[in-house]
C-alpha positions as CSV (number, residue, x, y, z in Angstrom):
1,M,-57.8,31.9,11.3
2,T,-54.5,33.3,11.5
3,R,-53.3,30.3,12.6
4,F,-55.1,27.7,10.0
5,F,-53.5,30.3,7.2
6,V,-50.0,29.7,8.0
7,L,-50.5,25.5,8.6
8,F,-52.1,26.2,5.1
9,F,-49.1,28.6,3.7
10,A,-46.4,25.6,5.0
11,L,-48.2,22.4,3.4
12,A,-48.3,24.7,0.4
13,L,-44.7,25.5,0.3
14,L,-43.4,21.9,1.5
15,C,-45.3,19.4,0.2
16,P,-46.4,20.3,-3.6
17,Y,-42.6,21.9,-4.5
18,Q,-40.8,19.0,-6.9
19,I,-37.2,18.8,-7.2
20,S,-35.2,17.2,-10.3
21,G,-39.1,15.5,-11.2
22,Q,-39.3,14.3,-7.3
23,N,-42.4,15.1,-5.2
24,C,-42.3,15.0,-1.3
25,R,-44.2,11.6,-1.3
26,S,-41.6,9.9,-3.9
27,Q,-38.5,11.4,-2.2
28,E,-39.6,9.1,0.6
29,N,-38.8,6.5,-1.8
30,R,-35.7,7.3,-3.0
31,E,-32.6,5.4,-1.6
32,V,-30.4,7.1,0.8
33,M,-26.7,7.0,0.8
34,V,-25.0,8.0,4.1
35,I,-21.3,8.6,3.3
36,S,-18.4,10.4,5.0
37,L,-15.8,12.6,3.4
38,E,-13.2,9.5,3.4
39,E,-15.7,7.7,1.0
40,V,-16.6,10.9,-1.0
41,I,-12.6,11.3,-1.7
42,D,-12.2,7.2,-2.4
43,M,-15.0,7.4,-4.8
44,A,-14.0,10.8,-6.3
45,R,-10.3,8.6,-7.1
46,S,-11.9,5.6,-8.5
47,N,-14.8,7.2,-10.5
48,S,-14.4,10.7,-11.4
49,L,-13.8,12.0,-14.7
50,S,-10.7,14.0,-13.3
51,S,-9.0,10.7,-11.7
52,L,-9.8,8.7,-15.3
53,M,-8.1,11.3,-17.1
54,A,-5.1,11.5,-14.9
55,E,-4.7,7.7,-15.4
56,Y,-4.7,7.9,-19.0
57,S,-2.3,11.0,-18.9
58,F,0.0,8.3,-17.2
59,V,-0.4,5.9,-19.3
60,A,0.7,8.1,-22.4
61,S,3.8,8.9,-20.5
62,Y,4.6,5.0,-19.8
63,W,4.2,4.2,-23.5
64,Q,6.2,7.2,-24.3
65,Y,8.9,5.8,-22.2
66,R,8.8,2.5,-23.5
67,S,9.6,3.8,-27.0
68,Y,12.6,5.5,-25.4
69,K,13.6,2.4,-24.1
70,A,12.9,0.7,-27.6
71,Q,15.8,2.5,-29.2
72,F,18.3,1.3,-27.6
73,L,17.1,-2.5,-28.3
74,P,18.2,-4.1,-31.5
75,S,15.3,-4.1,-34.5
76,L,15.1,-6.9,-36.8
77,N,14.1,-5.7,-40.4
78,F,13.1,-7.4,-43.9
79,G,13.4,-5.1,-46.8
80,A,11.8,-6.0,-50.6
81,S,12.6,-4.3,-53.7
82,I,10.3,-6.4,-56.0
83,A,9.4,-6.2,-60.1
84,N,11.5,-3.1,-60.7
85,Y,10.8,-3.7,-64.5
86,K,12.5,-1.3,-67.1
87,R,12.2,-1.0,-70.7
88,T,13.3,2.5,-72.4
89,I,16.0,3.7,-74.5
90,V,19.2,5.6,-72.7
91,P,22.4,7.1,-74.4
92,L,25.4,5.2,-73.9
93,Q,29.1,6.9,-74.6
94,D,31.9,4.9,-75.8
95,A,35.0,5.2,-73.2
96,L,37.3,4.9,-76.4
97,T,36.0,7.2,-79.3
98,G,33.7,9.7,-77.4
99,N,30.9,8.7,-79.2
100,T,26.9,8.3,-78.1
101,N,25.4,5.5,-79.2
102,F,21.3,4.9,-77.8
103,V,20.7,1.6,-76.4
104,Q,17.9,-0.2,-75.9
105,M,17.2,-1.4,-72.2
106,D,15.0,-4.2,-71.3
107,N,15.6,-5.8,-67.3
108,M,14.0,-6.2,-64.1
109,N,15.6,-6.1,-60.7
110,N,14.6,-8.2,-57.5
111,A,16.2,-7.8,-54.1
112,L,15.5,-8.8,-50.7
113,S,17.5,-8.1,-47.8
114,I,16.9,-8.6,-43.9
115,F,19.4,-6.7,-41.6
116,V,19.6,-6.0,-38.1
117,D,20.1,-2.3,-36.9
118,Q,21.7,-1.1,-32.5
119,A,22.1,2.1,-31.9
120,I,25.0,2.6,-29.8
121,P,24.2,5.6,-27.5
122,W,27.9,6.2,-25.9
123,T,28.7,7.4,-29.8
124,G,25.4,8.4,-31.4
125,G,26.3,6.0,-33.7
126,K,24.9,2.9,-35.8
127,V,25.6,-0.9,-36.2
128,S,24.0,-3.1,-38.8
129,L,24.0,-7.0,-39.4
130,T,23.0,-7.4,-43.2
131,T,22.4,-10.1,-45.8
132,S,20.9,-9.5,-49.0
133,L,19.8,-11.5,-52.2
134,G,19.3,-9.9,-55.8
135,R,18.3,-10.9,-59.0
136,F,19.0,-9.0,-62.5
137,D,17.2,-10.3,-65.4
138,Q,18.0,-8.9,-68.7
139,F,15.7,-9.5,-71.5
140,S,17.1,-8.1,-74.2
141,P,19.3,-7.8,-76.8
142,V,20.4,-11.4,-75.4
143,R,18.4,-13.4,-72.5
144,N,20.6,-13.6,-69.1
145,V,20.2,-14.0,-65.5
146,N,22.2,-12.8,-62.7
147,Y,22.5,-13.1,-58.9
148,N,23.8,-11.1,-56.5
149,T,24.4,-12.6,-53.3
150,T,25.8,-10.3,-49.6
151,P,25.7,-13.5,-47.2
152,V,26.8,-11.4,-44.2
153,A,27.6,-7.9,-43.8
154,L,28.7,-5.5,-40.8
155,S,28.7,-1.9,-41.2
156,L,29.1,1.0,-39.2
157,S,27.9,4.8,-39.1
158,Q,29.4,6.9,-37.0
159,P,29.2,10.5,-36.9
160,L,32.2,12.9,-35.4
161,F,31.7,16.2,-33.4
162,A,27.9,15.8,-33.8
163,Y,25.0,16.1,-31.4
164,N,24.1,12.8,-29.7
165,S,20.7,12.7,-29.0
166,L,20.7,9.4,-27.3
167,K,22.7,10.4,-24.8
168,W,20.9,13.2,-23.8
169,Q,17.7,11.0,-23.9
170,K,18.9,8.7,-21.6
171,L,19.2,11.5,-19.3
172,I,15.7,13.4,-19.6
173,E,13.5,10.5,-20.8
174,P,14.1,8.4,-17.3
175,Q,13.5,12.2,-15.3
176,K,10.3,12.6,-17.5
177,Y,9.1,8.9,-16.6
178,E,9.3,9.5,-12.7
179,K,7.8,12.9,-12.9
180,A,4.9,11.4,-14.8
181,K,4.4,9.3,-11.9
182,K,4.0,12.2,-9.4
183,V,2.3,14.0,-11.1
184,Y,-0.1,11.3,-11.6
185,L,-0.3,11.4,-7.7
186,E,-0.7,15.1,-7.7
187,D,-3.8,15.3,-10.0
188,L,-5.2,12.7,-7.7
189,E,-4.7,14.7,-4.7
190,T,-6.0,17.7,-6.5
191,T,-9.3,15.3,-7.6
192,S,-9.4,14.7,-3.5
193,L,-9.6,18.8,-3.4
194,S,-12.3,19.1,-6.1
195,A,-14.2,16.4,-4.2
196,L,-13.6,18.1,-0.7
197,R,-14.9,21.0,-2.2
198,L,-18.2,20.0,-3.4
199,F,-18.5,17.8,0.1
200,F,-18.0,20.5,1.9
201,A,-20.7,22.6,-0.2
202,L,-23.3,19.9,0.1
203,L,-22.5,19.6,3.9
204,I,-22.3,23.5,4.8
205,S,-26.5,23.2,2.5
206,Q,-27.3,20.2,4.2
207,N,-26.3,22.0,7.8
208,T,-28.3,25.0,6.5
209,L,-31.4,23.3,5.7
210,D,-31.4,21.3,8.6
211,L,-31.0,24.9,11.1
212,A,-34.1,26.4,8.7
213,L,-36.1,23.5,9.8
214,S,-35.2,23.6,13.2
215,K,-35.8,27.5,13.5
216,L,-39.3,26.8,11.6
217,E,-40.2,24.5,14.3
218,N,-38.9,26.6,17.2
219,T,-40.7,29.4,15.8
220,K,-44.1,28.0,15.5
221,V,-43.4,27.1,19.5
222,L,-42.8,30.6,19.8
223,Y,-46.0,31.8,17.6
224,E,-48.2,29.7,19.6
225,I,-46.8,31.2,23.0
226,A,-47.0,35.2,21.8
227,S,-50.7,34.2,20.3
228,E,-51.7,32.9,24.1
229,R,-50.0,36.2,25.3
230,F,-52.2,38.0,23.2
231,K,-55.1,37.1,24.7
232,I,-54.7,38.0,27.8
233,G,-53.2,41.4,27.0
234,A,-49.3,40.2,27.7
235,Y,-48.9,41.2,24.1
236,T,-49.4,43.7,21.3
237,K,-50.5,43.3,18.2
238,D,-47.8,44.6,16.5
239,Q,-45.5,42.1,18.5
240,L,-47.8,38.8,17.3
241,L,-47.2,40.2,13.8
242,Q,-43.8,40.3,14.3
243,M,-43.7,37.0,15.3
244,E,-45.9,35.3,12.8
245,L,-43.5,37.6,10.0
246,Q,-40.6,35.4,11.4
247,L,-42.7,32.5,10.7
248,L,-43.2,33.1,7.4
249,N,-39.8,33.8,6.7
250,A,-38.8,30.7,7.9
251,E,-41.3,29.2,5.9
252,L,-39.9,30.4,2.7
253,A,-36.3,30.2,3.9
254,I,-36.8,26.5,3.9
255,N,-37.6,26.6,0.4
256,K,-34.1,28.1,-0.8
257,C,-32.4,25.7,1.3
258,R,-33.8,23.1,-0.5
259,I,-33.1,24.1,-3.7
260,S,-29.4,25.1,-2.8
261,L,-29.2,21.4,-1.1
262,E,-30.3,19.8,-4.4
263,K,-28.5,21.6,-6.5
264,D,-25.1,21.0,-4.6
265,M,-26.3,17.2,-4.1
266,L,-26.4,16.9,-8.1
267,A,-22.8,18.3,-8.5
268,L,-21.7,16.2,-6.1
269,K,-23.5,12.7,-7.3
270,S,-22.2,14.2,-11.0
271,Y,-18.4,14.2,-10.1
272,L,-18.8,10.9,-8.5
273,G,-21.2,8.7,-11.2
274,I,-24.0,8.4,-8.2
275,A,-27.6,7.5,-9.7
276,D,-29.7,10.6,-9.7
277,E,-32.8,8.9,-7.8
278,V,-29.9,8.1,-4.9
279,I,-30.2,11.1,-2.0
280,V,-27.3,11.6,0.0
281,K,-27.0,12.6,3.0
282,L,-23.2,13.6,4.8
283,L,-21.8,12.7,8.2
284,V,-20.2,15.4,9.6
285,P,-16.4,15.0,9.6
286,S,-14.2,15.8,12.8
287,Y,-10.7,17.2,12.6
288,N,-7.6,15.7,14.8
289,P,-6.6,18.3,17.4
290,D,-3.2,16.3,18.1
291,L,-1.9,16.5,14.3
292,S,1.1,18.8,14.1
293,V,3.6,19.5,11.0
294,D,6.8,20.1,11.0
295,I,7.7,23.3,8.9
296,Y,11.3,21.9,7.6
297,D,10.0,18.4,7.0
298,A,7.1,19.6,4.9
299,V,9.7,22.0,3.1
300,E,12.0,18.8,2.4
301,R,9.4,16.8,1.6
302,A,8.1,19.4,-1.2
303,L,11.3,19.7,-2.7
304,L,12.0,16.2,-3.4
305,N,8.8,14.0,-2.9
306,T,7.3,15.8,-5.7
307,S,7.3,16.4,-9.6
308,F,8.9,20.2,-8.0
309,S,12.2,18.8,-8.2
310,L,12.0,16.6,-11.3
311,E,10.8,19.4,-13.6
312,N,13.4,21.4,-12.5
313,D,15.9,18.9,-13.4
314,I,14.4,18.7,-16.6
315,N,14.6,22.4,-17.4
316,V,18.1,22.4,-16.8
317,I,19.2,19.2,-18.7
318,T,17.1,20.3,-21.5
319,A,19.4,23.4,-21.6
320,K,22.2,22.2,-21.4
321,S,21.5,19.5,-24.0
322,Q,21.0,22.7,-26.3
323,V,24.1,23.9,-25.8
324,A,25.7,21.0,-26.9
325,Q,23.5,20.8,-29.8
326,A,24.4,24.3,-30.7
327,K,27.7,23.7,-30.4
328,A,27.7,20.5,-32.8
329,N,26.1,22.2,-35.1
330,R,28.6,25.3,-35.8
331,G,29.3,24.2,-39.0
332,Y,32.3,21.6,-38.8
333,S,31.2,17.9,-39.7
334,A,32.3,14.3,-40.1
335,V,30.9,10.9,-40.4
336,L,33.1,7.9,-40.3
337,S,31.3,5.1,-42.4
338,A,33.0,1.4,-42.3
339,N,31.7,-1.8,-44.2
340,F,33.1,-5.1,-44.0
341,G,31.5,-8.4,-45.6
342,L,31.1,-10.9,-48.1
343,T,29.8,-10.9,-51.4
344,Q,29.7,-12.8,-54.8
345,S,27.9,-12.8,-58.4
346,A,26.8,-15.9,-60.2
347,G,24.3,-17.1,-62.8
348,N,22.4,-19.1,-60.1
349,I,21.4,-18.8,-56.5
350,S,23.8,-22.1,-55.5
351,D,27.0,-20.7,-57.1
352,G,25.9,-17.0,-55.6
353,Y,27.0,-18.4,-52.6
354,R,29.7,-20.1,-53.2
355,N,33.6,-18.8,-52.7
356,P,32.3,-15.3,-51.5
357,I,34.9,-12.6,-51.9
358,D,35.5,-10.0,-49.0
359,Q,34.1,-6.6,-49.2
360,E,35.6,-3.8,-47.2
361,I,34.5,0.0,-47.5
362,V,36.0,2.8,-45.5
363,G,35.4,6.1,-45.8
364,L,35.2,9.5,-43.4
365,Q,33.4,12.9,-44.7
366,L,34.1,16.0,-43.5
367,S,32.5,19.4,-43.4
368,I,34.5,22.5,-42.4
369,P,32.9,25.8,-42.8
370,I,35.3,28.6,-44.0
371,V,33.3,31.6,-43.4
372,D,29.8,31.7,-41.5
373,W,29.3,35.5,-40.2
374,G,29.4,34.2,-36.5
375,L,26.3,32.4,-37.2
376,G,27.1,29.4,-35.4
377,S,29.2,31.4,-32.3
378,G,25.8,33.3,-31.9
379,Q,23.6,30.3,-31.5
380,V,25.9,28.3,-28.7
381,K,25.6,32.2,-27.0
382,M,21.9,32.1,-26.9
383,A,21.9,28.2,-26.2
384,Q,23.9,29.5,-22.9
385,S,21.7,32.2,-22.0
386,R,18.6,29.9,-22.0
387,L,21.0,27.6,-19.7
388,E,21.5,30.2,-17.1
389,I,18.2,31.2,-17.5
390,A,17.0,28.1,-16.4
391,Q,18.9,28.0,-13.5
392,T,17.9,31.1,-12.4
393,Q,14.6,30.3,-12.7
394,V,15.3,26.9,-10.3
395,E,16.4,29.0,-7.6
396,Q,14.0,31.4,-7.8
397,N,11.2,28.5,-8.1
398,I,12.5,27.0,-4.9
399,L,12.4,29.8,-3.1
400,D,8.8,30.5,-4.3
401,K,8.2,26.9,-3.5
402,Q,10.2,26.8,0.4
403,Q,7.6,30.3,1.0
404,E,4.3,28.5,-0.5
405,V,4.6,25.5,1.8
406,I,5.8,27.2,5.3
407,I,2.7,29.7,4.4
408,E,0.5,26.0,4.0
409,V,1.7,24.2,7.1
410,M,1.5,27.5,9.4
411,Q,-2.3,27.9,8.0
412,F,-3.0,23.9,8.9
413,N,-1.3,24.2,12.0
414,A,-3.6,27.4,13.4
415,Q,-6.8,25.7,11.9
416,Q,-6.9,23.2,14.4
417,D,-6.8,26.4,17.2
418,Q,-9.7,27.8,15.2
419,C,-11.7,24.5,14.9
420,R,-11.3,23.9,18.5
421,V,-12.6,27.5,19.6
422,A,-15.7,27.3,16.6
423,L,-16.5,23.9,17.9
424,R,-17.0,25.5,21.6
425,A,-18.6,28.3,20.4
426,N,-21.3,25.9,18.8
427,E,-21.6,24.3,22.3
428,I,-22.1,27.8,23.9
429,A,-24.3,29.0,21.5
430,D,-26.9,25.9,21.4
431,E,-26.7,25.9,25.2
432,R,-27.2,29.2,25.6
433,Y,-30.2,29.3,23.1
434,D,-31.9,26.2,25.2
435,M,-31.9,29.1,28.0
436,A,-33.2,31.8,25.8
437,M,-36.4,29.9,25.2
438,Q,-36.9,28.3,28.7
439,R,-36.7,32.3,29.9
440,F,-39.0,33.2,26.7
441,K,-41.4,30.4,27.7
442,N,-41.3,32.1,31.3
443,G,-42.0,35.6,29.8
444,T,-38.2,37.1,31.2
445,I,-36.7,38.2,27.8
446,S,-38.0,39.8,25.1
447,I,-38.7,38.2,21.1
448,S,-35.4,40.4,20.1
449,D,-33.8,38.6,22.6
450,I,-34.6,35.6,21.3
451,N,-33.9,36.7,17.8
452,I,-30.7,37.1,18.5
453,S,-29.8,34.0,20.4
454,Q,-31.3,32.1,17.7
455,S,-29.0,34.0,15.3
456,E,-26.0,33.3,17.3
457,K,-26.7,29.9,17.2
458,D,-27.0,29.7,13.4
459,D,-24.0,31.6,12.9
460,A,-21.9,29.4,15.3
461,S,-22.9,26.2,13.6
462,A,-22.5,27.5,10.0
463,N,-18.8,28.6,11.2
464,Y,-18.0,25.5,12.7
465,T,-18.6,24.0,9.7
466,M,-16.5,26.5,7.4
467,E,-13.5,26.0,9.7
468,L,-14.0,22.1,9.6
469,F,-13.8,23.0,5.5
470,N,-10.6,25.0,5.8
471,Y,-8.9,22.3,8.1
472,W,-9.7,19.8,5.4
473,L,-8.6,22.3,3.1
474,Y,-5.5,23.2,4.3
475,Y,-4.7,19.5,5.0
476,Y,-5.2,17.8,1.6
477,T,-3.6,21.1,-0.2
478,L,-0.6,20.1,1.9
479,R,-1.0,16.5,1.0
480,R,-0.7,17.3,-2.8
481,S,2.2,19.8,-2.2
482,T,4.7,17.1,-0.3
483,L,2.9,13.6,-1.9
484,Y,2.7,12.5,2.0
485,D,0.0,11.5,4.4
486,Y,0.7,12.9,7.5
487,M,-2.1,10.9,9.3
488,T,-0.7,7.8,8.6
489,E,2.9,9.0,8.2
490,M,3.6,7.3,4.7
491,D,4.6,8.6,1.3
492,L,1.5,8.5,-1.1
493,D,2.0,5.8,-3.9
494,A,0.4,3.9,-6.1
495,D,0.6,0.4,-8.2
496,F,1.4,1.8,-11.8
497,D,2.3,-1.6,-13.3
498,K,-1.2,-2.6,-12.3
499,L,-2.4,0.7,-13.7
500,V,-1.0,0.4,-17.2
501,D,-2.0,-3.2,-17.3
502,S,-5.6,-2.2,-16.9
503,K,-5.5,0.2,-19.8
């Protein structure tokens, strides 16, 4: 009767239980995907939302860089002022008598122009080449048409002692673009770490369920042995009930393990974009016992091969540009402007282009503050203080980064021994449990002894999986910190041109 109750209870738990709308029979018909850690990481870097966000972030940085470069190229522009009609009464003062007369104005003005602008990054000025045509129609008191032409004109606008934003952009923007490349690679490594955590969460659940199923089968065997010994009086009723309770607990544990497994499987499939009806089975990864990372090499790569140094350089250059801007904005300013060209006016278009006359305009505009109550010098001092803070912060950042990478290398190098010891402990625990099972069948050890051996076996298996997780976690953390693959001995890189073209 007791054995019948146990079997019925097990079937009630295992078969009718549904996970995500799939019962035991329907689960057998679902596609099974067996994948390794490397495949999971590759899928995450290709299909996950975080990798897609990293791509779009880089593409945005690329177009920002393209926009910056476009500032240094000549721009061709067309301008038009069409049908500017005026009909009104305006005051007109006689230059000889000083009397003011009100006269009627009735005219229309049209103008077309084409001009090419070219920035001068070294000086912050601008050169323009222009050609224009204007028509002026007078409707009253007499009908009159006049054309004004500028076949060609070259103009220069050059600020003196001013802040040259183009000069500083030439120093900052290329650095920002290079930083965007490194940030993209670092974002991919962050994606790898997220996939790694989801992989091992599912692997641990998978391992836990396997252990629970194995424990249930072994406990059934032990219960049958205990029942036979109870029949011949070798076991007491209390000992038999203890074994039956263990059997029931083993069956209950399987339900919890299945729920945890399905939850972790759904999380991984959602991250990788795998169809919901697919069952994922994970391969247990190994570790490289011979791989060791040199601390000084890792620190150097972390400082020079990642976005870290670029970020520091950008912060310092930005602070220096703010000092230059504060000095340029202290109050005094000057702008040199010059225009050289040809012009003519006539009653028709063809005459407007005959015998044009020279046109030269040169001017210098000055603005010099007499008293600003220390406003300009105060702004310069503030900018210089921010520069000193930025430089000090960079020095502190370097020290913090060095310490961070040193710890990461030490953790990774030490983890190899942890994996080796955990693997050996797992092998010993398996062997010891097999021996304990045989001794229990022979009646030479007690139920407590076999339970202890079972717990040690399960703990050793779980501990080995956790040490593997720590090994790969430390490795991919180190990859992100250095942007270097220590297994292939190559810098991490990407086809950025292809990435931009694909978007």
